[in-house]
C-alpha positions as CSV (number, residue, x, y, z in Angstrom):
1,X,-101.5,154.2,249.2
2,X,-103.2,152.1,247.0
3,X,-103.3,153.9,243.1
4,X,-105.9,153.8,240.7
5,X,-103.8,154.2,237.4
6,X,-106.1,154.9,234.1
7,X,-104.4,154.5,230.5
8,X,-106.1,155.8,227.3
9,X,-104.6,153.9,224.3
10,X,-103.9,156.1,221.0
11,X,-105.8,155.3,217.6
12,X,-104.5,155.0,214.0
13,X,-106.2,155.6,210.6
14,X,-107.8,152.6,210.4
15,X,-108.5,152.2,213.9
16,X,-112.4,152.1,215.9
17,X,-113.5,155.7,217.1
18,X,-113.4,154.8,220.4
19,X,-110.6,152.9,222.1
20,X,-110.8,151.0,225.3
21,X,-109.7,152.3,228.9
22,X,-107.4,150.0,231.2
23,X,-107.6,150.9,234.9
24,X,-104.9,149.8,237.2
25,X,-105.9,149.0,240.9
26,X,-102.9,148.0,243.0
27,X,-102.9,147.3,246.6
28,X,-100.3,148.2,249.0
29,X,-99.5,144.3,249.2
30,X,-97.8,142.9,246.3
31,X,-99.3,139.8,245.0
32,X,-100.9,138.2,241.9
33,X,-102.6,140.2,239.2
34,X,-106.0,139.4,237.7
35,X,-107.0,141.1,234.4
36,X,-110.6,141.6,233.7
37,X,-111.9,142.2,230.2
38,X,-115.5,143.0,229.6
39,X,-117.2,144.4,226.6
40,X,-115.5,142.4,224.1
41,X,-119.5,142.0,222.5
42,X,-121.3,145.1,222.7
43,X,-125.0,143.8,223.0
44,X,-123.9,141.9,226.5
45,X,-124.1,144.6,228.9
46,X,-123.6,142.1,232.0
47,X,-120.1,141.6,230.7
48,X,-119.3,145.5,230.7
49,X,-121.2,147.0,233.5
50,X,-119.9,144.5,236.3
51,X,-116.4,145.5,235.7
52,X,-117.3,149.3,235.7
53,X,-118.3,148.4,239.4
54,X,-114.7,147.0,240.0
55,X,-113.4,150.2,238.9
56,X,-115.7,152.5,241.2
57,X,-116.6,150.6,244.3
58,X,-113.5,148.2,244.9
59,X,-110.4,148.8,246.6
60,X,-107.5,146.6,246.5
61,X,-105.4,145.8,249.4
62,X,-103.4,143.2,248.4
63,X,-102.3,142.3,244.9
64,X,-103.5,144.0,241.7
65,X,-106.8,144.0,239.8
66,X,-106.2,145.2,235.9
67,X,-109.8,146.1,234.6
68,X,-110.6,146.7,230.7
69,X,-114.4,147.5,231.3
70,X,-115.0,148.4,227.4
71,X,-113.2,146.5,225.4
72,X,-115.3,147.3,222.1
73,X,-116.8,150.6,222.8
74,X,-117.9,151.3,219.4
75,X,-119.9,148.1,219.6
76,X,-121.0,149.0,223.0
77,X,-122.5,152.3,222.5
78,X,-124.6,150.6,219.5
79,X,-125.5,147.7,221.4
80,X,-124.1,145.3,218.7
81,X,-122.1,142.1,218.9
82,X,-119.8,143.6,216.7
83,X,-120.0,146.6,214.2
84,X,-116.8,145.7,212.5
85,X,-117.4,141.8,213.2
86,X,-116.8,139.7,215.7
87,X,-114.0,140.8,217.6
88,X,-113.5,137.4,219.4
89,X,-112.9,135.9,216.0
90,X,-110.0,138.1,215.4
91,X,-107.4,136.8,218.2
92,X,-105.5,134.3,215.4
93,X,-105.4,136.7,212.8
94,X,-106.5,140.4,212.0
95,X,-106.0,142.5,209.2
96,X,-104.0,146.0,209.6
97,X,-107.1,147.5,207.8
98,X,-109.3,145.9,210.3
99,X,-110.8,149.0,212.3
100,X,-110.5,146.4,215.5
101,X,-106.9,146.1,214.7
102,X,-105.1,148.3,217.2
103,X,-107.9,147.2,219.7
104,X,-107.0,143.5,219.6
105,X,-103.1,144.4,219.3
106,X,-103.1,146.3,222.1
107,X,-105.1,143.9,224.3
108,X,-102.9,141.3,223.1
109,X,-100.0,143.4,225.0
110,X,-101.6,143.6,227.9
111,X,-102.7,139.8,228.1
112,X,-98.9,139.1,227.7
113,X,-97.6,141.5,230.1
114,X,-95.5,139.2,232.5
115,X,-97.4,140.7,235.5
116,X,-100.8,139.1,234.6
117,X,-101.5,136.0,236.2
118,X,-105.1,135.1,235.1
119,X,-107.6,136.4,232.4
120,X,-111.0,136.7,232.9
121,X,-113.3,137.3,229.7
122,X,-117.1,138.3,230.5
123,X,-120.0,137.8,228.3
124,X,-123.6,137.3,228.1
125,X,-124.5,134.3,226.3
126,X,-127.8,132.6,225.0
127,X,-130.0,130.4,226.9
128,X,-129.0,127.9,230.1
129,X,-126.0,125.6,229.6
130,X,-127.0,122.1,230.6
131,X,-125.2,119.0,229.9
132,X,-128.1,117.1,228.0
133,X,-130.7,118.3,225.9
134,X,-133.9,119.4,227.7
135,X,-135.5,122.1,225.6
136,X,-134.1,125.3,223.2
137,X,-133.1,127.1,225.8
138,X,-131.5,124.6,228.4
139,X,-129.1,122.4,226.6
140,X,-125.4,121.7,225.5
141,X,-125.4,124.4,223.1
142,X,-126.4,127.3,225.5
143,X,-123.8,129.7,226.6
144,X,-125.3,131.1,229.3
145,X,-124.6,130.6,233.4
146,X,-121.3,128.9,232.6
147,X,-117.6,129.0,233.6
148,X,-115.9,128.2,229.7
149,X,-112.7,126.9,229.6
150,X,-111.0,125.8,226.5
151,X,-109.5,123.2,228.0
152,X,-108.6,121.1,231.4
153,X,-105.4,122.4,232.3
154,X,-102.3,123.8,231.0
155,X,-98.6,123.6,231.8
156,X,-97.8,126.9,233.7
157,X,-96.5,127.6,236.8
158,X,-99.7,129.0,238.7
159,X,-103.3,128.4,237.9
160,X,-102.9,126.0,235.2
161,X,-105.7,123.7,236.6
162,X,-108.3,125.0,234.5
163,X,-111.1,122.8,234.9
164,X,-110.4,122.6,238.7
165,X,-110.7,126.1,239.4
166,X,-114.0,126.7,237.1
167,X,-115.6,124.0,238.9
168,X,-114.9,125.7,242.2
169,X,-116.1,129.0,240.8
170,X,-119.1,127.3,239.9
171,X,-119.7,125.4,243.1
172,X,-119.7,128.9,245.1
173,X,-121.8,130.7,242.5
174,X,-124.5,127.7,243.1
175,X,-125.0,128.2,246.7
176,X,-126.5,131.4,246.5
177,X,-128.8,131.5,243.5
178,X,-131.7,134.3,242.8
179,X,-133.6,131.7,241.0
180,X,-133.0,127.6,241.1
181,X,-132.7,127.4,237.2
182,X,-129.9,130.3,237.4
183,X,-127.1,127.7,238.4
184,X,-123.9,127.5,236.8
185,X,-122.1,124.6,235.3
186,X,-118.4,124.3,233.6
187,X,-118.5,124.3,229.9
188,X,-115.3,122.6,228.4
189,X,-115.2,123.7,224.8
190,X,-112.1,121.4,224.0
191,X,-111.1,124.0,221.5
192,X,-107.7,122.6,219.9
193,X,-109.7,119.7,219.0
194,X,-113.5,120.3,218.7
195,X,-114.1,124.1,218.2
196,X,-112.2,125.6,214.9
197,X,-114.2,129.1,216.1
198,X,-112.9,129.2,219.5
199,X,-109.5,129.1,218.3
200,X,-109.9,132.6,217.1
201,X,-111.1,133.8,220.5
202,X,-109.3,135.9,223.1
203,X,-109.2,133.2,225.8
204,X,-107.6,130.7,223.5
205,X,-104.9,133.2,222.6
206,X,-104.4,133.4,226.3
207,X,-103.9,129.9,227.1
208,X,-101.6,129.4,224.1
209,X,-99.2,131.8,225.5
210,X,-99.2,130.2,228.6
211,X,-101.7,132.6,230.3
212,X,-104.6,131.0,232.5
213,X,-107.9,132.3,230.9
214,X,-111.9,131.7,231.7
215,X,-115.1,133.4,230.4
216,X,-118.0,134.1,232.3
217,X,-121.3,133.9,230.6
218,X,-124.4,134.8,232.6
219,X,-127.4,134.4,230.3
220,X,-128.9,136.7,228.0
221,X,-132.2,135.0,229.1
222,X,-132.0,136.6,232.3
223,X,-133.3,140.4,231.4
224,X,-132.5,141.7,234.8
225,X,-129.2,143.4,234.3
226,X,-128.8,144.0,238.0
227,X,-128.8,140.0,238.6
228,X,-126.4,139.6,235.5
229,X,-124.1,142.1,237.1
230,X,-124.8,140.2,240.7
231,X,-123.6,136.8,239.3
232,X,-120.3,138.3,237.4
233,X,-119.2,140.2,240.5
234,X,-119.7,137.1,242.6
235,X,-117.6,134.9,240.1
236,X,-115.0,137.5,239.7
237,X,-114.7,137.5,243.8
238,X,-114.1,134.1,243.7
239,X,-111.4,134.3,241.2
240,X,-110.1,137.0,243.1
241,X,-110.0,134.9,246.4
242,X,-108.3,132.0,244.1
243,X,-105.7,134.5,243.0
244,X,-105.1,135.8,246.6
245,X,-106.1,139.2,245.7
246,X,-107.8,141.0,249.1
247,X,-109.9,143.4,248.4
248,X,-112.9,145.8,250.0
249,X,-116.3,146.6,248.8
250,X,-118.0,150.0,249.2
251,X,-121.5,148.2,249.1
252,X,-123.2,145.0,249.9
253,X,-123.4,142.8,247.4
254,X,-127.3,142.3,246.8
255,X,-129.8,143.1,243.9
256,X,-131.3,146.3,245.6
257,X,-127.9,147.8,246.4
258,X,-126.6,147.0,242.7
259,X,-130.1,148.8,241.3
260,X,-129.5,151.8,243.8
261,X,-125.8,152.0,242.2
262,X,-126.8,151.7,238.7
263,X,-129.4,155.1,239.3
264,X,-126.6,156.8,241.0
265,X,-125.9,160.6,239.9
266,X,-123.5,160.9,237.7
267,X,-121.7,163.7,235.7
268,X,-119.2,164.2,232.7
269,X,-117.2,166.8,232.5
270,X,-116.2,168.3,229.0
271,X,-113.1,170.2,228.3
272,X,-112.4,171.0,231.9
273,X,-114.5,173.7,232.1
274,X,-118.0,172.5,231.2
275,X,-120.4,170.3,233.1
276,X,-123.3,168.0,232.6
277,X,-125.6,165.7,234.5
278,X,-126.1,162.0,233.1
279,X,-129.6,161.6,234.8
280,X,-132.3,163.1,233.6
281,X,-130.7,165.1,230.7
282,X,-132.7,167.2,228.0
283,X,-132.3,164.9,224.5
284,X,-131.0,168.1,222.8
285,X,-128.8,170.6,224.0
286,X,-128.4,173.6,221.6
287,X,-125.5,176.0,221.7
288,X,-123.2,174.3,224.3
289,X,-120.0,176.2,224.3
290,X,-116.9,174.2,223.2
291,X,-113.3,175.9,223.3
292,X,-111.4,172.7,221.0
293,X,-111.9,171.1,217.9
294,X,-111.6,167.9,219.8
295,X,-113.9,167.3,222.6
296,X,-111.9,165.7,225.9
297,X,-114.4,164.6,228.7
298,X,-113.8,162.9,231.7
299,X,-116.6,161.1,234.2
300,X,-116.0,158.7,237.0
301,X,-118.3,156.4,234.9
302,X,-116.4,154.4,232.6
303,X,-118.9,153.8,230.1
304,X,-119.8,157.6,229.5
305,X,-118.1,158.6,225.8
306,X,-119.0,161.7,224.1
307,X,-118.9,161.1,220.1
308,X,-118.4,163.5,217.2
309,X,-121.4,162.4,214.7
310,X,-121.7,165.0,212.0
311,X,-121.9,168.5,213.3
312,X,-122.7,168.0,216.3
313,X,-121.9,165.3,219.5
314,X,-123.3,162.5,221.1
315,X,-123.4,161.8,225.0
316,X,-123.5,158.2,225.6
317,X,-123.5,156.1,228.7
318,X,-122.9,152.5,227.7
319,X,-125.8,151.8,224.9
320,X,-127.9,154.7,226.3
321,X,-128.1,157.9,223.9
322,X,-128.2,160.8,226.8
323,X,-128.2,163.9,224.8
324,X,-127.1,165.6,221.7
325,X,-125.1,168.6,221.9
326,X,-125.1,171.3,219.0
327,X,-121.9,173.3,219.7
328,X,-120.9,176.8,219.4
329,X,-116.9,177.3,219.3
330,X,-115.0,180.0,221.1
331,X,-111.4,180.6,221.8
332,X,-110.1,179.8,225.0
333,X,-107.8,182.3,226.2
334,X,-109.4,182.6,229.5
335,X,-109.8,180.2,232.3
336,X,-110.9,180.5,235.8
337,X,-110.8,178.0,238.9
338,X,-114.0,179.5,241.1
339,X,-116.2,182.3,241.3
340,X,-118.1,183.8,243.8
341,X,-122.0,183.4,243.9
342,X,-124.3,184.5,246.6
343,X,-126.9,181.6,246.8
344,X,-129.9,182.1,249.3
345,X,-128.4,184.8,250.7
346,X,-124.8,183.3,251.4
347,X,-122.0,183.9,249.5
348,X,-119.9,180.9,248.1
349,X,-117.1,180.4,246.0
350,X,-118.3,178.1,243.2
351,X,-115.8,175.7,241.7
352,X,-115.8,175.9,237.6
353,X,-116.8,173.6,236.6
354,X,-119.6,172.3,239.0
355,X,-123.2,171.9,239.9
356,X,-124.7,173.9,242.8
357,X,-128.1,173.5,244.7
358,X,-130.2,176.4,244.9
359,X,-133.6,176.8,247.1
360,X,-134.7,179.9,246.3
361,X,-132.3,182.4,244.0
362,X,-128.8,183.1,243.4
363,X,-126.7,186.0,242.2
364,X,-123.5,185.9,240.3
365,X,-121.3,188.7,241.8
366,X,-119.7,191.2,239.4
367,X,-116.3,191.5,238.3
368,X,-114.5,191.8,234.8
369,X,-116.2,188.6,233.7
370,X,-119.4,188.7,231.4
371,X,-122.1,186.2,232.9
372,X,-124.8,184.6,230.4
373,X,-127.5,182.6,232.6
374,X,-129.2,180.6,229.6
375,X,-132.9,180.6,230.2
376,X,-132.7,184.3,231.5
377,X,-133.7,187.2,229.1
378,X,-131.5,190.5,229.1
379,X,-129.2,192.4,227.2
380,X,-126.1,192.4,228.6
381,X,-123.7,191.3,231.5
382,X,-126.1,189.1,233.8
383,X,-124.2,189.4,237.0
384,X,-125.4,190.8,240.0
385,X,-128.8,189.9,239.3
386,X,-130.8,187.9,241.5
387,X,-132.3,184.9,239.6
388,X,-135.3,182.8,240.9
389,X,-136.7,179.7,239.2
390,X,-139.6,181.5,237.8
391,X,-137.3,184.3,236.0
392,X,-136.1,181.3,233.7
393,X,-137.3,179.9,230.6
394,X,-138.4,176.5,231.1
395,X,-137.2,175.1,227.5
396,X,-133.5,176.2,228.4
397,X,-132.7,174.1,231.2
398,X,-130.5,171.0,230.3
399,X,-132.9,168.3,232.2
400,X,-136.3,166.9,231.6
401,X,-137.7,168.4,234.4
402,X,-136.9,171.9,234.0
403,X,-134.7,172.5,237.0
404,X,-131.0,172.8,236.0
405,X,-129.6,175.5,234.4
406,X,-126.4,176.5,232.8
407,X,-124.6,179.9,233.8
408,X,-121.3,180.7,231.7
409,X,-118.6,182.8,232.1
410,X,-116.8,184.9,229.6
411,X,-113.9,187.2,228.7
412,X,-114.9,189.4,225.4
413,X,-115.1,186.6,223.2
414,X,-113.2,183.8,225.1
415,X,-115.0,181.1,227.0
416,X,-113.8,180.6,230.3
417,X,-116.3,178.2,232.0
418,X,-119.6,177.4,233.4
419,X,-121.3,175.9,236.2
420,X,-124.9,174.7,236.9
421,X,-128.0,175.6,239.1
422,X,-130.1,173.1,240.4
423,X,-133.3,174.5,241.8
424,X,-134.3,172.0,244.7
425,X,-137.4,173.6,245.9
426,X,-138.0,174.2,249.7
427,X,-135.6,172.9,252.2
């Protein structure tokens, strides 16, 4: 069985607030390993949304796909190239006091792992690269719509013919363009002799250690994010084909499907006992129950982060600031896995935490635990009370549309967990 491994690296005194995640997707049949790195620049969303699709919707059958979707996570949530300077200029040298030091050090170790056969570094670049000057957008100084190589070839047993590989990828990409002027070129920076700044980059670090490496740049002048993701994924798939990785994809690779998946309903689980939807969330959630001083969170979306800022927490999806959570701290001596709830006349065992749909009413069935339904006004335990939407105060909903409400479970002063009820209207 294919396994998806997830690693979160630790932090040190001078480190960034958020560290990257490494996902290892290994097929049942052994083969070559492709390392895909996204998010080295936080204002290049095509470079980190595409790898998030790899993690969520691709299954590897042969070979291995290692994915880092959020290398420069602090910069991603702020939509800045680099909040601590340009990370892609720190691979020749980085000070131990630099906040990017630990990230650069850790990604270097992964790049140099003997199992890694080829590296892709994903970007969005200005303009549309052309071999000759046309105007300020289409010219040799542009970076957009390119396969970048540092030199024509390197001496390595596998995939050292960088130029040949890049031209093959560009040719494939140009067979199905959304616009004719989106066509891809190969840009050879001839780094060793002509580009001092690129000698500080991730790809040049890789090739000088005999690791084949390429950058894929979609154009920043393409404003539509799904289109950028489309080109990035097509490029990655061609590289997977070249290195012999076999895979299946859970969606059709076209713009409408990508748009649909970007709007897919997502959730975040906090400290294992609380849950929030990511779509349509209200901007501020007060008195959010927290049982630990350090929040731990989990989401299927690898671009989700919960960050402490002052006396509150902020929930992000990439650079989208979804909600501010003002915490209320509780002891955590109580934890339950489920609770019985009567929903629209049927008794169900509701998992803690989870979101359940309600069409008419619900009733949390009694027990020794105290139930607090946020938005319902009463004194004491709110178990065994039939609750319909019209009995709830709208401003306490967790979503902007006023349909989703928290149901919290307590044992004396200890918070046990919560579930959310989502009123759906008529069946």
